[in-house]
C-alpha positions as CSV (number, residue, x, y, z in Angstrom):
1,M,79.8,45.0,-37.9
2,K,81.4,41.5,-37.9
3,T,83.3,42.4,-34.8
4,I,80.2,43.5,-33.0
5,I,78.3,40.3,-33.9
6,L,81.2,38.2,-32.7
7,S,81.4,40.2,-29.5
8,L,77.7,39.7,-28.9
9,I,78.0,35.9,-29.5
10,F,81.0,35.8,-27.1
11,L,79.0,37.7,-24.4
12,L,76.0,35.4,-24.8
13,V,78.1,32.2,-24.5
14,S,79.9,33.7,-21.5
15,T,76.6,34.5,-19.8
16,I,75.2,31.1,-20.5
17,S,78.3,29.5,-19.0
18,L,78.2,31.7,-15.9
19,G,74.5,30.8,-15.4
20,Q,75.4,27.3,-14.2
21,K,77.4,28.2,-11.1
22,S,76.9,25.0,-9.1
23,I,75.3,21.6,-9.0
24,T,74.2,19.8,-5.9
25,S,74.4,16.0,-5.9
26,Q,74.2,13.2,-3.4
27,I,76.6,10.3,-3.2
28,Q,76.2,7.1,-1.2
29,T,79.3,6.2,0.8
30,N,80.3,3.4,3.2
31,A,81.6,5.8,5.9
32,Q,81.5,4.3,9.3
33,C,81.6,7.0,12.0
34,G,82.1,10.6,12.9
35,D,85.8,10.4,12.1
36,C,84.9,9.2,8.6
37,K,82.6,12.2,8.2
38,E,85.3,14.6,9.3
39,R,87.9,13.0,7.0
40,I,85.6,13.1,3.9
41,E,84.3,16.6,4.6
42,S,87.7,18.0,5.3
43,K,89.2,16.7,2.1
44,L,86.2,17.8,-0.1
45,N,85.6,21.2,1.5
46,Y,89.2,22.2,0.8
47,T,89.1,20.9,-2.8
48,K,89.0,23.6,-5.5
49,G,85.6,23.7,-7.2
50,I,83.7,22.2,-4.3
51,K,81.6,24.8,-2.5
52,F,80.0,22.6,0.2
53,A,80.2,18.9,1.3
54,E,78.3,17.4,4.2
55,L,78.0,13.7,5.1
56,D,75.0,12.4,7.0
57,D,76.6,9.8,9.2
58,Q,73.3,8.0,9.8
59,T,72.4,7.4,6.1
60,K,76.0,7.6,4.8
61,I,74.9,10.0,2.1
62,L,77.2,12.8,1.1
63,T,75.6,16.0,-0.2
64,V,78.1,18.0,-2.3
65,K,77.7,21.3,-4.1
66,F,80.3,21.9,-6.7
67,D,81.2,24.1,-9.8
68,P,80.8,21.9,-12.9
69,N,83.2,24.2,-14.7
70,K,86.0,23.1,-12.4
71,L,85.3,19.4,-11.8
72,D,82.5,16.8,-12.4
73,L,80.7,14.3,-10.2
74,L,83.0,11.5,-11.3
75,D,86.1,13.5,-10.2
76,I,84.5,13.9,-6.8
77,K,83.7,10.2,-6.5
78,K,87.3,9.4,-7.4
79,I,88.5,11.7,-4.6
80,I,86.3,9.9,-2.1
81,A,87.5,6.5,-3.3
82,K,91.1,7.7,-3.0
83,I,90.4,8.6,0.6
84,G,89.4,5.0,1.1
85,Y,85.6,5.0,0.8
86,N,83.2,3.7,-1.8
87,A,81.3,6.4,-3.7
88,D,78.2,5.1,-5.5
89,E,79.5,2.8,-8.2
90,I,83.2,3.8,-7.6
91,I,84.8,1.2,-5.3
92,A,87.8,2.2,-3.2
93,E,91.0,0.3,-3.9
94,K,92.0,-2.1,-1.2
95,E,95.3,-0.2,-0.5
96,D,93.4,3.0,0.1
97,V,90.9,1.3,2.4
98,E,93.8,-0.2,4.4
99,K,95.3,3.3,5.0
100,L,92.2,4.2,7.1
101,P,92.1,3.5,10.8
102,K,90.7,0.0,11.6
103,C,87.5,1.5,13.0
104,C,86.9,3.4,9.8
105,Q,87.4,0.4,7.5
106,P,84.2,-1.4,6.4
107,N,83.4,-4.2,9.0
108,G,86.2,-2.8,11.1
109,H,84.1,-2.3,14.2
């Protein structure tokens, strides 16, 4: 009987965990152009746990759909910052920004 109850609890917890398959969030960036869009989307769309990433190059807002069991929003923002772009409150390090082509650096136009 104890084994059956434990099995049912495990099944219930597993079902609840599987119920939250993905989260969609928006992140404000400081991307400059279509090359920035391609750079960010390429990196994120090939990152494990991210199902979809699309940057609106007019508003500079990135929409990202991800699996919260594999990574969280802060992880995604850190990836964007490592590429060289600000992501909401996460500011890219100067050395990462300088790795970008001049036209993609803030105020680089």
